TIVO-2410 file (N, C-alpha, C; in nm, 3 decimals):
# residues 181
REC num residu      c1      c2      c3 atome chaine
REC   1      M   0.084  -0.119   0.000     N      A
REC   1      M   0.000   0.000   0.000    CA      A
REC   1      M   0.088   0.125   0.000     C      A
REC   2      T   0.051   0.222  -0.076     N      A
REC   2      T   0.127   0.346  -0.089    CA      A
REC   2      T   0.105   0.435   0.033     C      A
REC   3      D   0.215   0.485   0.091     N      A
REC   3      D   0.206   0.581   0.200    CA      A
REC   3      D   0.208   0.722   0.143     C      A
REC   4      Y   0.130   0.809   0.204     N      A
REC   4      Y   0.127   0.950   0.168    CA      A
REC   4      Y   0.180   1.031   0.285     C      A
REC   5      R   0.286   1.110   0.260     N      A
REC   5      R   0.349   1.189   0.366    CA      A
REC   5      R   0.350   1.337   0.327     C      A
REC   6      Y   0.307   1.418   0.420     N      A
REC   6      Y   0.319   1.564   0.405    CA      A
REC   6      Y   0.441   1.603   0.486     C      A
REC   7      Y   0.549   1.631   0.417     N      A
REC   7      Y   0.678   1.664   0.479    CA      A
REC   7      Y   0.704   1.811   0.448     C      A
REC   8      T   0.712   1.893   0.554     N      A
REC   8      T   0.722   2.036   0.532    CA      A
REC   8      T   0.789   2.104   0.650     C      A
REC   9      A   0.807   2.233   0.638     N      A
REC   9      A   0.857   2.316   0.748    CA      A
REC   9      A   0.753   2.422   0.778     C      A
REC  10      S   0.751   2.465   0.902     N      A
REC  10      S   0.653   2.564   0.946    CA      A
REC  10      S   0.717   2.660   1.046     C      A
REC  11      T   0.662   2.779   1.049     N      A
REC  11      T   0.698   2.873   1.155    CA      A
REC  11      T   0.626   2.828   1.283     C      A
REC  12      L   0.667   2.881   1.395     N      A
REC  12      L   0.600   2.846   1.521    CA      A
REC  12      L   0.454   2.888   1.522     C      A
REC  13      D   0.420   2.991   1.444     N      A
REC  13      D   0.280   3.033   1.439    CA      A
REC  13      D   0.202   2.966   1.327     C      A
REC  14      G   0.258   2.860   1.269     N      A
REC  14      G   0.182   2.773   1.179    CA      A
REC  14      G   0.175   2.814   1.033     C      A
REC  15      F   0.278   2.881   0.983     N      A
REC  15      F   0.276   2.922   0.842    CA      A
REC  15      F   0.390   2.858   0.764     C      A
REC  16      L   0.359   2.819   0.640     N      A
REC  16      L   0.457   2.762   0.548    CA      A
REC  16      L   0.537   2.871   0.477     C      A
REC  17      A   0.471   2.982   0.453     N      A
REC  17      A   0.531   3.097   0.386    CA      A
REC  17      A   0.467   3.222   0.443     C      A
REC  18      D   0.535   3.335   0.431     N      A
REC  18      D   0.477   3.458   0.483    CA      A
REC  18      D   0.373   3.514   0.386     C      A
REC  19      E   0.322   3.633   0.414     N      A
REC  19      E   0.217   3.694   0.332    CA      A
REC  19      E   0.258   3.715   0.186     C      A
REC  20      N   0.387   3.725   0.161     N      A
REC  20      N   0.439   3.746   0.026    CA      A
REC  20      N   0.489   3.617  -0.037     C      A
REC  21      D   0.450   3.504   0.020     N      A
REC  21      D   0.494   3.371  -0.024    CA      A
REC  21      D   0.646   3.354  -0.015     C      A
REC  22      S   0.707   3.426   0.075     N      A
REC  22      S   0.852   3.417   0.093    CA      A
REC  22      S   0.886   3.307   0.193     C      A
REC  23      L   0.997   3.239   0.164     N      A
REC  23      L   1.052   3.139   0.255    CA      A
REC  23      L   1.183   3.185   0.317     C      A
REC  24      D   1.206   3.314   0.319     N      A
REC  24      D   1.330   3.367   0.378    CA      A
REC  24      D   1.349   3.319   0.521     C      A
REC  25      W   1.240   3.309   0.597     N      A
REC  25      W   1.247   3.262   0.736    CA      A
REC  25      W   1.303   3.120   0.742     C      A
REC  26      L   1.273   3.038   0.642     N      A
REC  26      L   1.319   2.899   0.641    CA      A
REC  26      L   1.464   2.889   0.595     C      A
REC  27      L   1.497   2.960   0.490     N      A
REC  27      L   1.629   2.948   0.430    CA      A
REC  27      L   1.740   3.007   0.515     C      A
REC  28      S   1.704   3.081   0.619     N      A
REC  28      S   1.805   3.141   0.707    CA      A
REC  28      S   1.832   3.057   0.832     C      A
REC  29      Q   1.766   2.941   0.844     N      A
REC  29      Q   1.780   2.858   0.963    CA      A
REC  29      Q   1.886   2.749   0.943     C      A
REC  30      P   1.968   2.723   1.044     N      A
REC  30      P   2.066   2.614   1.031    CA      A
REC  30      P   2.000   2.477   1.045     C      A
REC  31      I   2.041   2.385   0.959     N      A
REC  31      I   1.991   2.247   0.965    CA      A
REC  31      I   2.103   2.153   0.922     C      A
REC  32      D   2.107   2.036   0.980     N      A
REC  32      D   2.203   1.933   0.944    CA      A
REC  32      D   2.140   1.846   0.836     C      A
REC  33      Q   2.193   1.854   0.714     N      A
REC  33      Q   2.136   1.781   0.600    CA      A
REC  33      Q   2.139   1.629   0.620     C      A
REC  34      E   2.219   1.582   0.714     N      A
REC  34      E   2.225   1.438   0.743    CA      A
REC  34      E   2.158   1.407   0.877     C      A
REC  35      G   2.100   1.508   0.940     N      A
REC  35      G   2.040   1.491   1.072    CA      A
REC  35      G   1.903   1.424   1.068     C      A
REC  36      P   1.837   1.421   1.184     N      A
REC  36      P   1.707   1.354   1.195    CA      A
REC  36      P   1.606   1.409   1.095     C      A
REC  37      Q   1.527   1.317   1.040     N      A
REC  37      Q   1.419   1.350   0.946    CA      A
REC  37      Q   1.468   1.433   0.827     C      A
REC  38      N   1.586   1.400   0.776     N      A
REC  38      N   1.641   1.478   0.665    CA      A
REC  38      N   1.576   1.441   0.532     C      A
REC  39      I   1.586   1.533   0.438     N      A
REC  39      I   1.523   1.519   0.308    CA      A
REC  39      I   1.579   1.401   0.229     C      A
REC  40      T   1.706   1.372   0.245     N      A
REC  40      T   1.767   1.261   0.171    CA      A
REC  40      T   1.700   1.129   0.206     C      A
REC  41      E   1.676   1.106   0.333     N      A
REC  41      E   1.610   0.983   0.376    CA      A
REC  41      E   1.466   0.978   0.325     C      A
REC  42      L   1.396   1.092   0.328     N      A
REC  42      L   1.260   1.096   0.275    CA      A
REC  42      L   1.258   1.058   0.127     C      A
REC  43      M   1.352   1.114   0.051     N      A
REC  43      M   1.351   1.091  -0.094    CA      A
REC  43      M   1.381   0.946  -0.129     C      A
REC  44      K   1.452   0.874  -0.044     N      A
REC  44      K   1.476   0.732  -0.068    CA      A
REC  44      K   1.347   0.652  -0.062     C      A
REC  45      R   1.248   0.704   0.011     N      A
REC  45      R   1.119   0.636   0.027    CA      A
REC  45      R   1.010   0.696  -0.061     C      A
REC  46      T   1.048   0.790  -0.148     N      A
REC  46      T   0.951   0.861  -0.230    CA      A
REC  46      T   0.954   0.812  -0.374     C      A
REC  47      G   0.835   0.781  -0.427     N      A
REC  47      G   0.823   0.739  -0.565    CA      A
REC  47      G   0.755   0.840  -0.653     C      A
REC  48      A   0.677   0.930  -0.593     N      A
REC  48      A   0.608   1.036  -0.667    CA      A
REC  48      A   0.590   1.156  -0.574     C      A
REC  49      I   0.576   1.273  -0.636     N      A
REC  49      I   0.563   1.399  -0.563    CA      A
REC  49      I   0.437   1.471  -0.609     C      A
REC  50      V   0.367   1.532  -0.515     N      A
REC  50      V   0.253   1.617  -0.548    CA      A
REC  50      V   0.272   1.753  -0.483     C      A
REC  51      M   0.224   1.856  -0.551     N      A
REC  51      M   0.231   1.992  -0.497    CA      A
REC  51      M   0.120   2.075  -0.558     C      A
REC  52      G   0.089   2.185  -0.491     N      A
REC  52      G  -0.007   2.280  -0.543    CA      A
REC  52      G   0.062   2.384  -0.630     C      A
REC  53      Y  -0.019   2.468  -0.693     N      A
REC  53      Y   0.034   2.567  -0.786    CA      A
REC  53      Y   0.131   2.665  -0.720     C      A
REC  54      T   0.099   2.717  -0.601     N      A
REC  54      T   0.184   2.817  -0.538    CA      A
REC  54      T   0.323   2.759  -0.508     C      A
REC  55      T   0.327   2.637  -0.457     N      A
REC  55      T   0.456   2.571  -0.431    CA      A
REC  55      T   0.532   2.552  -0.561     C      A
REC  56      Y   0.462   2.502  -0.662     N      A
REC  56      Y   0.524   2.480  -0.793    CA      A
REC  56      Y   0.583   2.610  -0.847     C      A
REC  57      Q   0.504   2.716  -0.841     N      A
REC  57      Q   0.551   2.844  -0.896    CA      A
REC  57      Q   0.671   2.897  -0.818     C      A
REC  58      W   0.673   2.874  -0.686     N      A
REC  58      W   0.789   2.916  -0.606    CA      A
REC  58      W   0.914   2.842  -0.653     C      A
REC  59      V   0.902   2.711  -0.675     N      A
REC  59      V   1.016   2.632  -0.722    CA      A
REC  59      V   1.059   2.679  -0.860     C      A
REC  60      V   0.964   2.701  -0.950     N      A
REC  60      V   0.996   2.749  -1.086    CA      A
REC  60      V   1.067   2.884  -1.079     C      A
REC  61      D   1.017   2.975  -0.998     N      A
REC  61      D   1.082   3.106  -0.983    CA      A
REC  61      D   1.222   3.092  -0.925     C      A
REC  62      H   1.237   3.002  -0.827     N      A
REC  62      H   1.368   2.980  -0.764    CA      A
REC  62      H   1.470   2.928  -0.866     C      A
REC  63      I   1.430   2.832  -0.948     N      A
REC  63      I   1.526   2.779  -1.045    CA      A
REC  63      I   1.554   2.881  -1.155     C      A
REC  64      A   1.458   2.967  -1.183     N      A
REC  64      A   1.482   3.073  -1.282    CA      A
REC  64      A   1.586   3.172  -1.229     C      A
REC  65      E   1.579   3.202  -1.100     N      A
REC  65      E   1.675   3.295  -1.039    CA      A
REC  65      E   1.815   3.236  -1.029     C      A
REC  66      T   1.822   3.107  -0.995     N      A
REC  66      T   1.951   3.045  -0.967    CA      A
REC  66      T   2.012   2.974  -1.088     C      A
REC  67      G   1.928   2.940  -1.186     N      A
REC  67      G   1.977   2.864  -1.301    CA      A
REC  67      G   1.991   2.716  -1.271     C      A
REC  68      D   1.947   2.674  -1.154     N      A
REC  68      D   1.952   2.531  -1.118    CA      A
REC  68      D   1.854   2.453  -1.204     C      A
REC  69      P   1.880   2.324  -1.224     N      A
REC  69      P   1.785   2.240  -1.298    CA      A
REC  69      P   1.663   2.207  -1.211     C      A
REC  70      W   1.558   2.151  -1.272     N      A
REC  70      W   1.440   2.106  -1.198    CA      A
REC  70      W   1.485   2.005  -1.094     C      A
REC  71      M   1.465   2.035  -0.968     N      A
REC  71      M   1.522   1.956  -0.859    CA      A
REC  71      M   1.454   1.822  -0.836     C      A
REC  72      Y   1.338   1.800  -0.899     N      A
REC  72      Y   1.265   1.675  -0.878    CA      A
REC  72      Y   1.262   1.591  -1.006     C      A
REC  73      A   1.363   1.602  -1.089     N      A
REC  73      A   1.366   1.534  -1.219    CA      A
REC  73      A   1.357   1.382  -1.207     C      A
REC  74      E   1.403   1.326  -1.096     N      A
REC  74      E   1.403   1.180  -1.079    CA      A
REC  74      E   1.265   1.124  -1.044     C      A
REC  75      W   1.171   1.208  -1.007     N      A
REC  75      W   1.041   1.162  -0.959    CA      A
REC  75      W   0.929   1.219  -1.045     C      A
REC  76      P   0.828   1.138  -1.076     N      A
REC  76      P   0.709   1.195  -1.139    CA      A
REC  76      P   0.647   1.295  -1.042     C      A
REC  77      T   0.621   1.414  -1.092     N      A
REC  77      T   0.567   1.521  -1.009    CA      A
REC  77      T   0.432   1.565  -1.064     C      A
REC  78      F   0.334   1.573  -0.977     N      A
REC  78      F   0.199   1.612  -1.014    CA      A
REC  78      F   0.165   1.746  -0.950     C      A
REC  79      V   0.129   1.843  -1.032     N      A
REC  79      V   0.092   1.975  -0.984    CA      A
REC  79      V  -0.060   1.985  -0.991     C      A
REC  80      F  -0.121   2.000  -0.875     N      A
REC  80      F  -0.267   2.014  -0.867    CA      A
REC  80      F  -0.303   2.162  -0.884     C      A
REC  81      T  -0.374   2.192  -0.992     N      A
REC  81      T  -0.416   2.330  -1.018    CA      A
REC  81      T  -0.527   2.331  -1.122     C      A
REC  82      H  -0.603   2.438  -1.120     N      A
REC  82      H  -0.704   2.460  -1.225    CA      A
REC  82      H  -0.651   2.558  -1.329     C      A
REC  83      R  -0.531   2.607  -1.309     N      A
REC  83      R  -0.469   2.700  -1.404    CA      A
REC  83      R  -0.416   2.623  -1.525     C      A
REC  84      D  -0.408   2.693  -1.635     N      A
REC  84      D  -0.351   2.636  -1.757    CA      A
REC  84      D  -0.203   2.672  -1.757     C      A
REC  85      I  -0.119   2.579  -1.714     N      A
REC  85      I   0.026   2.604  -1.705    CA      A
REC  85      I   0.102   2.499  -1.786     C      A
REC  86      A   0.217   2.539  -1.833     N      A
REC  86      A   0.303   2.447  -1.907    CA      A
REC  86      A   0.406   2.389  -1.810     C      A
REC  87      P   0.421   2.257  -1.808     N      A
REC  87      P   0.523   2.196  -1.721    CA      A
REC  87      P   0.663   2.241  -1.760     C      A
REC  88      V   0.748   2.261  -1.659     N      A
REC  88      V   0.886   2.304  -1.686    CA      A
REC  88      V   0.980   2.187  -1.708     C      A
REC  89      H   0.931   2.066  -1.689     N      A
REC  89      H   1.016   1.948  -1.704    CA      A
REC  89      H   0.928   1.831  -1.747     C      A
REC  90      E   0.987   1.738  -1.818     N      A
REC  90      E   0.910   1.622  -1.866    CA      A
REC  90      E   0.856   1.535  -1.753     C      A
REC  91      S   0.910   1.545  -1.634     N      A
REC  91      S   0.863   1.466  -1.520    CA      A
REC  91      S   0.739   1.527  -1.454     C      A
REC  92      V   0.698   1.647  -1.499     N      A
REC  92      V   0.587   1.719  -1.437    CA      A
REC  92      V   0.458   1.697  -1.515     C      A
REC  93      S   0.351   1.661  -1.442     N      A
REC  93      S   0.217   1.651  -1.498    CA      A
REC  93      S   0.127   1.749  -1.425     C      A
REC  94      V   0.042   1.817  -1.497     N      A
REC  94      V  -0.053   1.911  -1.438    CA      A
REC  94      V  -0.188   1.842  -1.433     C      A
REC  95      V  -0.248   1.840  -1.313     N      A
REC  95      V  -0.376   1.773  -1.294    CA      A
REC  95      V  -0.473   1.867  -1.222     C      A
REC  96      A  -0.602   1.845  -1.245     N      A
REC  96      A  -0.706   1.921  -1.177    CA      A
REC  96      A  -0.802   1.822  -1.112     C      A
REC  97      G  -0.869   1.867  -1.010     N      A
REC  97      G  -0.964   1.781  -0.942    CA      A
REC  97      G  -0.915   1.741  -0.804     C      A
REC  98      S  -0.986   1.650  -0.744     N      A
REC  98      S  -0.951   1.606  -0.608    CA      A
REC  98      S  -0.841   1.502  -0.612     C      A
REC  99      P  -0.768   1.488  -0.501     N      A
REC  99      P  -0.667   1.381  -0.494    CA      A
REC  99      P  -0.725   1.243  -0.522     C      A
REC 100      A  -0.846   1.216  -0.471     N      A
REC 100      A  -0.906   1.084  -0.490    CA      A
REC 100      A  -0.926   1.052  -0.638     C      A
REC 101      E  -0.954   1.152  -0.719     N      A
REC 101      E  -0.971   1.130  -0.863    CA      A
REC 101      E  -0.842   1.082  -0.930     C      A
REC 102      H  -0.728   1.108  -0.868     N      A
REC 102      H  -0.599   1.075  -0.927    CA      A
REC 102      H  -0.524   0.966  -0.849     C      A
REC 103      R  -0.592   0.905  -0.755     N      A
REC 103      R  -0.526   0.808  -0.666    CA      A
REC 103      R  -0.456   0.696  -0.744     C      A
REC 104      A  -0.525   0.633  -0.836     N      A
REC 104      A  -0.466   0.521  -0.910    CA      A
REC 104      A  -0.342   0.566  -0.987     C      A
REC 105      R  -0.349   0.681  -1.048     N      A
REC 105      R  -0.234   0.733  -1.124    CA      A
REC 105      R  -0.116   0.764  -1.033     C      A
REC 106      L  -0.143   0.827  -0.918     N      A
REC 106      L  -0.036   0.860  -0.823    CA      A
REC 106      L   0.031   0.733  -0.770     C      A
REC 107      E  -0.049   0.635  -0.733     N      A
REC 107      E   0.006   0.513  -0.677    CA      A
REC 107      E   0.080   0.431  -0.782     C      A
REC 108      S   0.033   0.435  -0.904     N      A
REC 108      S   0.106   0.368  -1.013    CA      A
REC 108      S   0.241   0.435  -1.034     C      A
REC 109      A   0.243   0.569  -1.032     N      A
REC 109      A   0.368   0.644  -1.051    CA      A
REC 109      A   0.465   0.619  -0.936     C      A
REC 110      A   0.413   0.605  -0.814     N      A
REC 110      A   0.498   0.585  -0.696    CA      A
REC 110      A   0.557   0.444  -0.689     C      A
REC 111      G   0.494   0.350  -0.756     N      A
REC 111      G   0.543   0.211  -0.751    CA      A
REC 111      G   0.536   0.156  -0.611     C      A
REC 112      D   0.646   0.100  -0.563     N      A
REC 112      D   0.647   0.041  -0.428    CA      A
REC 112      D   0.695   0.140  -0.322     C      A
REC 113      K   0.697   0.269  -0.358     N      A
REC 113      K   0.739   0.373  -0.264    CA      A
REC 113      K   0.620   0.463  -0.231     C      A
REC 114      G   0.647   0.570  -0.156     N      A
REC 114      G   0.542   0.659  -0.112    CA      A
REC 114      G   0.525   0.782  -0.198     C      A
REC 115      V   0.424   0.861  -0.162     N      A
REC 115      V   0.396   0.988  -0.228    CA      A
REC 115      V   0.427   1.099  -0.128     C      A
REC 116      W   0.508   1.196  -0.172     N      A
REC 116      W   0.541   1.312  -0.089    CA      A
REC 116      W   0.450   1.427  -0.128     C      A
REC 117      V   0.368   1.469  -0.034     N      A
REC 117      V   0.286   1.589  -0.051    CA      A
REC 117      V   0.373   1.705  -0.007     C      A
REC 118      V   0.426   1.780  -0.105     N      A
REC 118      V   0.520   1.888  -0.076    CA      A
REC 118      V   0.447   2.007  -0.014     C      A
REC 119      G   0.339   2.047  -0.070     N      A
REC 119      G   0.265   2.162  -0.020    CA      A
REC 119      G   0.171   2.212  -0.126     C      A
REC 120      G   0.090   2.295  -0.082     N      A
REC 120      G   0.078   2.362   0.044    CA      A
REC 120      G  -0.022   2.299   0.139     C      A
REC 121      G  -0.055   2.380   0.239     N      A
REC 121      G  -0.142   2.334   0.345    CA      A
REC 121      G  -0.281   2.298   0.299     C      A
REC 122      D  -0.333   2.372   0.202     N      A
REC 122      D  -0.466   2.341   0.151    CA      A
REC 122      D  -0.465   2.209   0.075     C      A
REC 123      L  -0.362   2.185  -0.006     N      A
REC 123      L  -0.353   2.058  -0.078    CA      A
REC 123      L  -0.339   1.942   0.019     C      A
REC 124      A  -0.256   1.957   0.122     N      A
REC 124      A  -0.240   1.851   0.222    CA      A
REC 124      A  -0.374   1.822   0.290     C      A
REC 125      T  -0.450   1.926   0.317     N      A
REC 125      T  -0.582   1.907   0.378    CA      A
REC 125      T  -0.675   1.833   0.284     C      A
REC 126      Q  -0.668   1.862   0.155     N      A
REC 126      Q  -0.750   1.789   0.057    CA      A
REC 126      Q  -0.712   1.640   0.055     C      A
REC 127      F  -0.583   1.611   0.060     N      A
REC 127      F  -0.539   1.471   0.066    CA      A
REC 127      F  -0.592   1.405   0.192     C      A
REC 128      A  -0.583   1.472   0.306     N      A
REC 128      A  -0.633   1.416   0.431    CA      A
REC 128      A  -0.785   1.395   0.425     C      A
REC 129      S  -0.856   1.490   0.369     N      A
REC 129      S  -1.002   1.479   0.356    CA      A
REC 129      S  -1.043   1.362   0.269     C      A
REC 130      D  -0.960   1.328   0.170     N      A
REC 130      D  -0.987   1.215   0.081    CA      A
REC 130      D  -0.933   1.084   0.138     C      A
REC 131      G  -0.882   1.086   0.264     N      A
REC 131      G  -0.828   0.966   0.325    CA      A
REC 131      G  -0.696   0.923   0.264     C      A
REC 132      M  -0.622   1.019   0.209     N      A
REC 132      M  -0.497   0.989   0.139    CA      A
REC 132      M  -0.378   1.060   0.202     C      A
REC 133      L  -0.379   1.074   0.334     N      A
REC 133      L  -0.263   1.130   0.404    CA      A
REC 133      L  -0.240   1.047   0.529     C      A
REC 134      D  -0.124   0.983   0.534     N      A
REC 134      D  -0.092   0.895   0.646    CA      A
REC 134      D  -0.013   0.966   0.755     C      A
REC 135      E   0.084   1.049   0.711     N      A
REC 135      E   0.172   1.116   0.807    CA      A
REC 135      E   0.191   1.262   0.773     C      A
REC 136      L   0.214   1.337   0.878     N      A
REC 136      L   0.251   1.478   0.869    CA      A
REC 136      L   0.385   1.490   0.941     C      A
REC 137      I   0.488   1.533   0.870     N      A
REC 137      I   0.621   1.551   0.928    CA      A
REC 137      I   0.654   1.699   0.916     C      A
REC 138      V   0.663   1.766   1.030     N      A
REC 138      V   0.681   1.911   1.030    CA      A
REC 138      V   0.809   1.948   1.103     C      A
REC 139      S   0.891   2.028   1.037     N      A
REC 139      S   1.011   2.085   1.099    CA      A
REC 139      S   0.975   2.228   1.139     C      A
REC 140      Y   0.961   2.250   1.270     N      A
REC 140      Y   0.923   2.381   1.321    CA      A
REC 140      Y   1.047   2.468   1.340     C      A
REC 141      A   1.048   2.583   1.276     N      A
REC 141      A   1.158   2.678   1.287    CA      A
REC 141      A   1.130   2.776   1.400     C      A
REC 142      P   1.233   2.824   1.468     N      A
REC 142      P   1.215   2.917   1.579    CA      A
REC 142      P   1.193   3.061   1.530     C      A
REC 143      V   1.082   3.081   1.461     N      A
REC 143      V   1.050   3.211   1.406    CA      A
REC 143      V   0.898   3.222   1.389     C      A
REC 144      T   0.847   3.343   1.395     N      A
REC 144      T   0.707   3.367   1.363    CA      A
REC 144      T   0.702   3.472   1.253     C      A
REC 145      V   0.595   3.467   1.171     N      A
REC 145      V   0.580   3.564   1.063    CA      A
REC 145      V   0.447   3.639   1.071     C      A
REC 146      G   0.358   3.598   1.160     N      A
REC 146      G   0.235   3.673   1.182    CA      A
REC 146      G   0.119   3.640   1.090     C      A
REC 147      A   0.147   3.609   0.966     N      A
REC 147      A   0.042   3.576   0.869    CA      A
REC 147      A   0.107   3.512   0.748     C      A
REC 148      G   0.027   3.443   0.668     N      A
REC 148      G   0.081   3.382   0.548    CA      A
REC 148      G   0.004   3.258   0.508     C      A
REC 149      R   0.074   3.163   0.449     N      A
REC 149      R   0.015   3.037   0.403    CA      A
REC 149      R   0.013   2.937   0.518     C      A
REC 150      P  -0.107   2.892   0.560     N      A
REC 150      P  -0.116   2.804   0.677    CA      A
REC 150      P  -0.063   2.663   0.653     C      A
REC 151      L  -0.016   2.603   0.759     N      A
REC 151      L   0.034   2.466   0.759    CA      A
REC 151      L  -0.074   2.368   0.717     C      A
REC 152      F  -0.195   2.388   0.766     N      A
REC 152      F  -0.308   2.300   0.738    CA      A
REC 152      F  -0.432   2.386   0.740     C      A
REC 153      T  -0.529   2.359   0.656     N      A
REC 153      T  -0.644   2.449   0.646    CA      A
REC 153      T  -0.775   2.391   0.697     C      A
REC 154      G  -0.772   2.272   0.754     N      A
REC 154      G  -0.894   2.212   0.805    CA      A
REC 154      G  -0.875   2.154   0.944     C      A
REC 155      P  -0.986   2.127   1.013     N      A
REC 155      P  -0.979   2.071   1.148    CA      A
REC 155      P  -0.955   1.920   1.146     C      A
REC 156      F  -0.836   1.879   1.188     N      A
REC 156      F  -0.798   1.738   1.191    CA      A
REC 156      F  -0.729   1.707   1.323     C      A
REC 157      D  -0.735   1.581   1.363     N      A
REC 157      D  -0.661   1.532   1.479    CA      A
REC 157      D  -0.541   1.453   1.429     C      A
REC 158      F  -0.430   1.466   1.504     N      A
REC 158      F  -0.306   1.396   1.473    CA      A
REC 158      F  -0.254   1.331   1.600     C      A
REC 159      E  -0.176   1.225   1.584     N      A
REC 159      E  -0.112   1.159   1.697    CA      A
REC 159      E   0.040   1.172   1.679     C      A
REC 160      L   0.108   1.226   1.780     N      A
REC 160      L   0.253   1.238   1.775    CA      A
REC 160      L   0.314   1.098   1.783     C      A
REC 161      I   0.395   1.064   1.682     N      A
REC 161      I   0.460   0.934   1.676    CA      A
REC 161      I   0.606   0.946   1.721     C      A
REC 162      E   0.670   1.056   1.682     N      A
REC 162      E   0.814   1.071   1.705    CA      A
REC 162      E   0.848   1.220   1.702     C      A
REC 163      W   0.952   1.256   1.774     N      A
REC 163      W   1.003   1.392   1.766    CA      A
REC 163      W   1.154   1.389   1.771     C      A
REC 164      A   1.214   1.493   1.716     N      A
REC 164      A   1.360   1.502   1.714    CA      A
REC 164      A   1.399   1.649   1.701     C      A
REC 165      R   1.525   1.674   1.726     N      A
REC 165      R   1.579   1.809   1.706    CA      A
REC 165      R   1.686   1.799   1.597     C      A
REC 166      N   1.679   1.890   1.502     N      A
REC 166      N   1.782   1.901   1.400    CA      A
REC 166      N   1.826   2.046   1.399     C      A
REC 167      Q   1.933   2.075   1.466     N      A
REC 167      Q   1.986   2.210   1.487    CA      A
REC 167      Q   1.875   2.304   1.532     C      A
REC 168      A   1.835   2.401   1.449     N      A
REC 168      A   1.735   2.499   1.491    CA      A
REC 168      A   1.592   2.444   1.492     C      A
REC 169      F   1.570   2.329   1.431     N      A
REC 169      F   1.435   2.279   1.409    CA      A
REC 169      F   1.393   2.174   1.511     C      A
REC 170      L   1.269   2.185   1.556     N      A
REC 170      L   1.203   2.081   1.633    CA      A
REC 170      L   1.112   2.010   1.535     C      A
REC 171      I   1.133   1.880   1.519     N      A
REC 171      I   1.061   1.804   1.417    CA      A
REC 171      I   0.963   1.709   1.483     C      A
REC 172      G   0.840   1.716   1.437     N      A
REC 172      G   0.737   1.625   1.484    CA      A
REC 172      G   0.688   1.538   1.370     C      A
REC 173      R   0.676   1.409   1.397     N      A
REC 173      R   0.617   1.316   1.299    CA      A
REC 173      R   0.484   1.270   1.357     C      A
REC 174      Y   0.377   1.292   1.283     N      A
REC 174      Y   0.242   1.266   1.332    CA      A
REC 174      Y   0.168   1.170   1.241     C      A
REC 175      R   0.086   1.086   1.299     N      A
REC 175      R  -0.008   1.004   1.224    CA      A
REC 175      R  -0.136   1.084   1.209     C      A
REC 176      V  -0.196   1.079   1.092     N      A
REC 176      V  -0.324   1.147   1.071    CA      A
REC 176      V  -0.432   1.059   1.131     C      A
REC 177      V  -0.501   1.110   1.234     N      A
REC 177      V  -0.608   1.035   1.299    CA      A
REC 177      V  -0.736   1.050   1.219     C      A
REC 178      G  -0.769   1.173   1.182     N      A
REC 178      G  -0.889   1.197   1.102    CA      A
REC 178      G  -0.948   1.333   1.129     C      A
REC 179      P  -1.056   1.365   1.059     N      A
REC 179      P  -1.120   1.496   1.078    CA      A
REC 179      P  -1.174   1.510   1.220     C      A
REC 180      R  -1.169   1.631   1.270     N      A
REC 180      R  -1.228   1.660   1.402    CA      A
REC 180      R  -1.380   1.658   1.386     C      A
REC 181      T  -1.445   1.596   1.481     N      A
REC 181      T  -1.592   1.588   1.472    CA      A
REC 181      T  -1.657   1.682   1.570     C      A
***
């Protein structure tokens, strides 16, 4: 069975990005790339990636600024949006609709590995609402931004499975229990 993981970073006040969709708060924090809950270990267990339009556009803008190649070229990547956009890489597919409508395609693309829900919070909530989110792994940075893109946009219960510290970050790994009733 395919696992779905929402692996992300958040400010202490629960935002993925500030009001201007900036991640400056995240990129200025020290982290050990080989430390607990590192991205390299996640990617070894990842067979497919999903993201929303805002996350996708941030990555596209970042690679345009830096000249770096598409960082997810090894994985089939699905961008959930209703916008008419052209993929920047052959590994990118643009899809519309609910996660459940694309479940078979996502799981086929992931093979015997999991699906990484990159972001944002609304997309992760849609996956959880469709019963397609198993874990939430959040690296909390010691910063607040006051407003911005929320970590999660719906009322859900989670169970803490594990926690760790990676330099500036407190990392929590949670099982998705289900919607709050």
